[in-house]
C-alpha positions as CSV (number, residue, x, y, z in Angstrom):
1,X,12.0,4.7,-4.4
2,X,11.5,6.5,-1.0
3,X,12.1,4.9,2.4
4,X,8.4,4.0,3.0
5,X,8.1,2.2,-0.4
6,X,11.4,0.4,0.2
7,X,10.1,-0.8,3.6
8,X,6.7,-1.8,2.2
9,X,8.4,-3.7,-0.7
10,X,10.6,-5.6,1.7
11,X,7.7,-6.5,3.9
12,X,5.7,-7.8,0.9
13,X,8.6,-9.8,-0.4
14,X,9.4,-11.3,3.1
15,X,5.8,-12.2,3.7
16,X,5.5,-14.0,0.3
17,X,8.7,-16.0,0.9
18,X,7.8,-16.8,4.5
19,X,4.4,-18.1,3.7
20,X,5.7,-20.5,1.1
21,X,2.4,-20.3,-0.6
22,X,1.1,-18.9,-3.9
23,X,-0.7,-15.6,-3.3
24,X,-4.4,-15.7,-4.3
25,X,-4.1,-12.5,-6.2
26,X,-1.0,-11.6,-8.1
27,X,-0.6,-8.0,-9.4
28,X,0.6,-7.2,-12.9
29,X,2.0,-3.8,-13.5
30,X,1.8,-2.8,-17.2
31,X,3.7,0.0,-19.0
32,X,0.6,0.7,-21.2
33,X,-3.1,1.0,-20.6
34,X,-5.7,-0.9,-22.6
35,X,-5.4,1.7,-25.4
36,X,-2.4,-0.3,-26.6
37,X,-3.5,-3.4,-28.4
38,X,-0.6,-5.4,-26.8
39,X,-2.5,-5.1,-23.5
40,X,-6.1,-5.7,-24.5
41,X,-5.4,-8.2,-27.3
42,X,-2.4,-10.0,-25.9
43,X,-1.8,-9.5,-22.1
44,X,-5.4,-9.8,-21.0
45,X,-6.1,-13.0,-22.9
46,X,-2.8,-14.4,-21.6
47,X,-4.0,-13.6,-18.0
48,X,-7.1,-15.6,-18.6
49,X,-5.2,-18.4,-20.2
50,X,-2.7,-18.6,-17.4
51,X,-5.4,-18.7,-14.7
52,X,-7.0,-21.6,-16.6
53,X,-3.8,-23.5,-17.1
54,X,-2.5,-23.4,-13.5
55,X,-3.7,-26.2,-11.2
56,X,-3.4,-24.1,-8.0
57,X,-6.1,-21.4,-7.7
58,X,-4.7,-18.2,-9.0
59,X,-6.1,-14.7,-9.6
60,X,-4.4,-11.9,-11.6
61,X,-5.1,-8.2,-11.5
62,X,-3.7,-5.6,-13.8
63,X,-2.5,-2.1,-13.0
64,X,-1.3,0.4,-15.6
65,X,0.8,3.5,-16.0
66,X,-1.7,5.6,-14.1
67,X,-0.4,3.7,-11.0
68,X,3.4,4.1,-11.7
69,X,4.8,5.8,-14.8
70,X,6.4,3.5,-17.4
71,X,9.9,4.8,-16.9
72,X,9.7,4.1,-13.1
73,X,8.2,0.6,-13.0
74,X,11.2,-1.7,-12.8
75,X,12.3,-1.2,-9.2
76,X,8.8,-1.4,-7.7
77,X,8.4,-4.8,-9.2
78,X,11.9,-5.9,-8.3
79,X,11.2,-4.8,-4.7
80,X,8.0,-6.7,-4.5
81,X,5.3,-4.0,-4.7
82,X,3.9,-5.8,-7.7
83,X,4.4,-9.4,-8.8
84,X,4.7,-9.0,-12.6
85,X,5.9,-6.3,-15.0
86,X,4.6,-6.2,-18.6
87,X,6.9,-3.8,-20.4
88,X,9.5,-3.1,-23.1
89,X,13.2,-2.9,-22.3
90,X,13.4,0.7,-23.6
91,X,11.5,1.9,-20.5
92,X,14.2,0.8,-18.1
93,X,17.4,0.6,-20.1
94,X,19.3,2.8,-17.6
95,X,18.9,0.0,-15.1
96,X,19.5,-2.9,-17.4
97,X,19.8,-2.6,-21.2
98,X,19.4,-6.3,-22.0
99,X,15.7,-6.1,-22.6
100,X,16.1,-3.2,-25.0
101,X,18.7,-5.1,-27.0
102,X,16.1,-7.8,-27.7
103,X,14.4,-5.3,-30.0
104,X,17.5,-5.1,-32.2
105,X,17.2,-8.8,-33.1
106,X,15.3,-10.7,-35.8
107,X,13.6,-14.0,-35.7
108,X,10.8,-15.5,-33.6
109,X,10.5,-16.1,-29.8
110,X,11.3,-19.7,-30.6
111,X,14.6,-18.6,-32.2
112,X,15.3,-16.7,-28.9
113,X,15.0,-20.0,-27.0
114,X,16.9,-22.1,-29.5
115,X,19.8,-19.7,-29.7
116,X,20.2,-19.4,-25.9
117,X,19.4,-15.7,-26.0
118,X,16.2,-16.1,-23.9
119,X,18.0,-18.0,-21.1
120,X,20.8,-15.4,-21.2
121,X,18.3,-12.5,-20.8
122,X,16.6,-14.4,-18.0
123,X,20.0,-14.8,-16.1
124,X,20.7,-11.1,-16.4
125,X,17.3,-10.1,-15.1
126,X,17.6,-12.4,-12.2
127,X,20.6,-10.5,-11.1
128,X,18.2,-7.5,-10.7
129,X,15.7,-9.6,-8.7
130,X,13.4,-10.4,-11.7
131,X,12.5,-13.6,-13.5
132,X,11.8,-13.5,-17.2
133,X,8.5,-15.3,-17.8
134,X,7.8,-14.6,-21.5
135,X,8.8,-12.5,-24.5
136,X,5.7,-11.8,-26.6
137,X,7.4,-10.7,-29.9
138,X,5.7,-8.5,-32.5
139,X,7.9,-9.2,-35.5
140,X,6.1,-6.5,-37.5
141,X,8.5,-4.1,-35.7
142,X,8.5,-0.4,-35.3
143,X,7.6,2.5,-37.5
144,X,7.1,6.2,-37.4
145,X,4.1,8.4,-37.9
146,X,4.5,11.9,-39.2
147,X,2.5,15.0,-39.6
148,X,4.1,15.7,-43.0
149,X,5.5,13.3,-45.6
150,X,9.2,12.4,-45.9
151,X,11.5,14.4,-48.2
152,X,15.0,13.8,-49.5
153,X,16.6,15.0,-46.3
154,X,15.1,12.2,-44.1
155,X,14.0,13.5,-40.7
156,X,16.2,16.6,-40.7
157,X,14.8,19.4,-38.5
158,X,11.9,17.2,-37.2
159,X,11.2,16.5,-33.6
160,X,10.3,12.8,-33.2
161,X,8.9,11.3,-30.0
162,X,10.8,8.1,-29.0
163,X,12.0,6.3,-25.9
164,X,15.9,5.9,-25.8
165,X,15.4,2.8,-27.9
166,X,14.7,4.9,-31.0
167,X,17.2,7.7,-30.4
168,X,20.1,6.3,-32.5
169,X,18.0,5.8,-35.6
170,X,16.1,9.2,-35.1
171,X,19.4,11.0,-34.7
172,X,21.1,9.1,-37.6
173,X,18.3,10.3,-39.9
174,X,18.7,13.9,-38.8
175,X,15.8,14.1,-36.3
176,X,15.7,15.3,-32.7
177,X,14.4,12.7,-30.2
178,X,11.8,13.8,-27.7
179,X,11.0,11.4,-24.8
180,X,7.3,11.2,-24.0
181,X,5.0,8.5,-22.6
182,X,2.5,7.0,-25.0
183,X,-0.4,8.8,-23.5
184,X,1.1,12.2,-24.3
185,X,1.8,11.6,-27.9
186,X,-1.7,12.7,-29.2
187,X,-1.7,16.1,-27.6
188,X,2.0,16.6,-28.5
189,X,1.2,15.9,-32.2
190,X,-1.9,18.0,-32.0
191,X,-0.1,21.1,-30.6
192,X,3.0,20.7,-32.8
193,X,5.3,19.9,-29.8
194,X,6.5,17.0,-32.0
195,X,6.5,16.4,-35.7
196,X,6.1,12.7,-35.5
197,X,6.4,9.7,-33.2
198,X,8.2,6.4,-33.2
199,X,6.1,3.5,-32.0
200,X,5.4,-0.2,-32.7
201,X,3.7,-0.8,-36.0
202,X,0.6,-1.8,-34.0
203,X,-0.9,0.9,-31.9
204,X,-1.7,4.1,-33.8
205,X,-5.3,3.1,-34.4
206,X,-6.4,2.7,-30.8
207,X,-4.6,5.9,-29.8
208,X,-6.3,7.6,-32.8
209,X,-3.2,9.3,-34.0
210,X,-4.6,9.4,-37.5
211,X,-6.6,12.4,-36.3
212,X,-3.4,14.5,-35.7
213,X,-0.9,12.9,-38.2
214,X,-1.2,12.2,-41.9
215,X,1.5,9.7,-42.7
216,X,3.0,6.4,-41.6
217,X,6.5,5.5,-42.7
218,X,7.8,2.4,-44.4
219,X,9.7,0.2,-44.2
220,X,9.4,-0.8,-40.6
221,X,12.4,-1.8,-38.5
222,X,13.4,-4.1,-35.7
223,X,10.8,-6.1,-33.7
224,X,9.0,-5.3,-30.5
225,X,9.6,-7.4,-27.4
226,X,6.8,-7.3,-24.8
227,X,8.5,-8.7,-21.8
228,X,6.6,-10.3,-18.9
229,X,8.9,-10.3,-15.8
230,X,8.2,-11.6,-12.4
231,X,9.5,-10.6,-9.0
232,X,12.2,-13.3,-8.3
233,X,11.2,-13.8,-4.6
234,X,7.6,-14.4,-5.7
235,X,8.7,-16.8,-8.3
236,X,11.0,-18.7,-5.9
237,X,8.2,-19.0,-3.4
238,X,6.1,-21.0,-5.9
239,X,6.0,-24.7,-5.9
240,X,7.9,-26.6,-8.7
241,X,4.6,-27.7,-10.3
242,X,3.3,-24.2,-10.5
243,X,6.6,-22.9,-11.8
244,X,6.5,-25.6,-14.5
245,X,2.9,-24.8,-15.4
246,X,3.6,-21.1,-15.7
247,X,6.7,-21.7,-17.9
248,X,4.8,-24.1,-20.2
249,X,1.8,-21.7,-20.6
250,X,4.1,-18.8,-21.3
251,X,6.1,-20.7,-23.9
252,X,3.0,-21.8,-25.7
253,X,1.5,-18.3,-25.6
254,X,4.7,-16.7,-27.0
255,X,3.9,-18.5,-30.3
256,X,0.3,-17.6,-30.2
257,X,1.0,-13.9,-29.5
258,X,3.1,-13.7,-32.7
259,X,0.0,-14.7,-34.7
260,X,-2.1,-12.2,-32.8
261,X,0.3,-9.4,-33.6
262,X,0.4,-10.4,-37.3
263,X,-3.4,-10.1,-37.5
264,X,-3.4,-6.8,-35.6
265,X,-0.7,-5.3,-37.9
266,X,-2.5,-6.2,-41.1
267,X,-5.8,-4.7,-39.7
268,X,-3.8,-1.6,-38.5
269,X,-2.6,-0.6,-41.9
270,X,-6.1,-1.1,-43.5
271,X,-7.6,1.1,-40.8
272,X,-5.0,3.8,-41.0
273,X,-5.6,4.1,-44.8
274,X,-9.3,4.1,-44.3
275,X,-9.0,6.9,-41.8
276,X,-7.1,9.0,-44.3
277,X,-3.4,8.3,-43.5
278,X,-1.0,7.8,-46.4
279,X,2.2,5.8,-46.7
280,X,5.5,7.7,-47.0
281,X,8.7,5.9,-47.7
282,X,12.3,6.2,-46.7
283,X,14.7,6.8,-49.6
284,X,16.2,3.6,-51.1
285,X,19.6,4.2,-49.6
286,X,18.2,4.7,-46.1
287,X,15.8,1.8,-46.4
288,X,18.7,-0.5,-47.5
289,X,20.7,0.3,-44.4
290,X,17.9,0.6,-41.9
291,X,18.2,-2.9,-40.5
292,X,21.9,-2.6,-39.8
293,X,21.6,1.0,-38.5
294,X,18.9,-0.2,-36.1
295,X,20.8,-3.2,-34.8
296,X,24.1,-1.3,-34.4
297,X,22.4,1.8,-32.9
298,X,20.4,-0.1,-30.3
299,X,23.2,-2.4,-29.3
300,X,25.7,0.4,-29.1
301,X,23.4,2.3,-26.8
302,X,22.7,-0.8,-24.7
303,X,26.5,-1.4,-24.5
304,X,27.0,1.9,-22.7
305,X,25.0,0.5,-19.8
306,X,25.9,-3.3,-19.8
307,X,29.0,-3.7,-22.1
308,X,29.8,-7.3,-21.1
309,X,26.2,-8.5,-21.4
310,X,25.7,-6.8,-24.7
311,X,28.9,-8.2,-26.1
312,X,27.7,-11.7,-25.2
313,X,24.3,-11.0,-26.8
314,X,26.1,-9.8,-30.0
315,X,28.0,-13.1,-30.1
316,X,24.9,-15.2,-29.6
317,X,23.1,-13.1,-32.3
318,X,25.9,-13.6,-34.8
319,X,26.1,-17.3,-34.2
320,X,22.4,-17.7,-34.6
321,X,22.0,-15.3,-37.5
322,X,19.5,-13.1,-35.7
323,X,21.5,-9.9,-35.7
324,X,22.0,-7.3,-38.5
């Protein structure tokens, strides 16, 4: 962040704290635009729900990746240029890898709370000036779409789009990872820049990737954490009642969002097939080891950034039975 943005961020944060009052309009920065169903079908309804549940008058406005690219969004929110960040940990794993490691786990958002994993992640993000508000989990996980069906050699020789989150699995299957924002996947597939893309199991329909790719891969793997983070100074400037209301609304909507994602995932497969895509499957030996390969690959990568925190997350996961 340049000197001007740092100064502006500091001024915004100071003004928020000094006023001691809730801003009338809080800005949410999202890593995706409305083309991704997790925005239009999950985030936007939550924004409406939150506004209705908070006693104090509150307005929320959303800004997308056209404002700040997904891989550059963490610090602007931590510095106070925006009040919330709706994202996935893979977009900022070089700064903190705890959020990315959440995608390696199994179980519901409720399990995250019961195991202590949610509170641990919150503590780690607070060290970066951010407060964890919610984790909207899509337990349908991730998958890949391909231009051509799988063969006996896995992904050997294929270039697969994926954020760093996917790299261990793509590489383990013989593919070559290519980092691209979601909005660039369609033209990359169309032009043959990549041979496939890794993405949540919900999303290909709205992006219309079925027009440029013929296959979706099964089984899926992992689960997708859509994190809602808040600037810590903004959070601390809220009254206790407002904080409690936000926390309660977020906890309730975490459960609701899981049901929404289940419905979207079911409809997604139906639509992909109707649009001419076909299912292609990993070989049995790959499918049998996919869960452990995903867990170990993601957490090993995360440990290169935050070794102590990831070691603790592995301990929590083992105790709670939500790891590999």
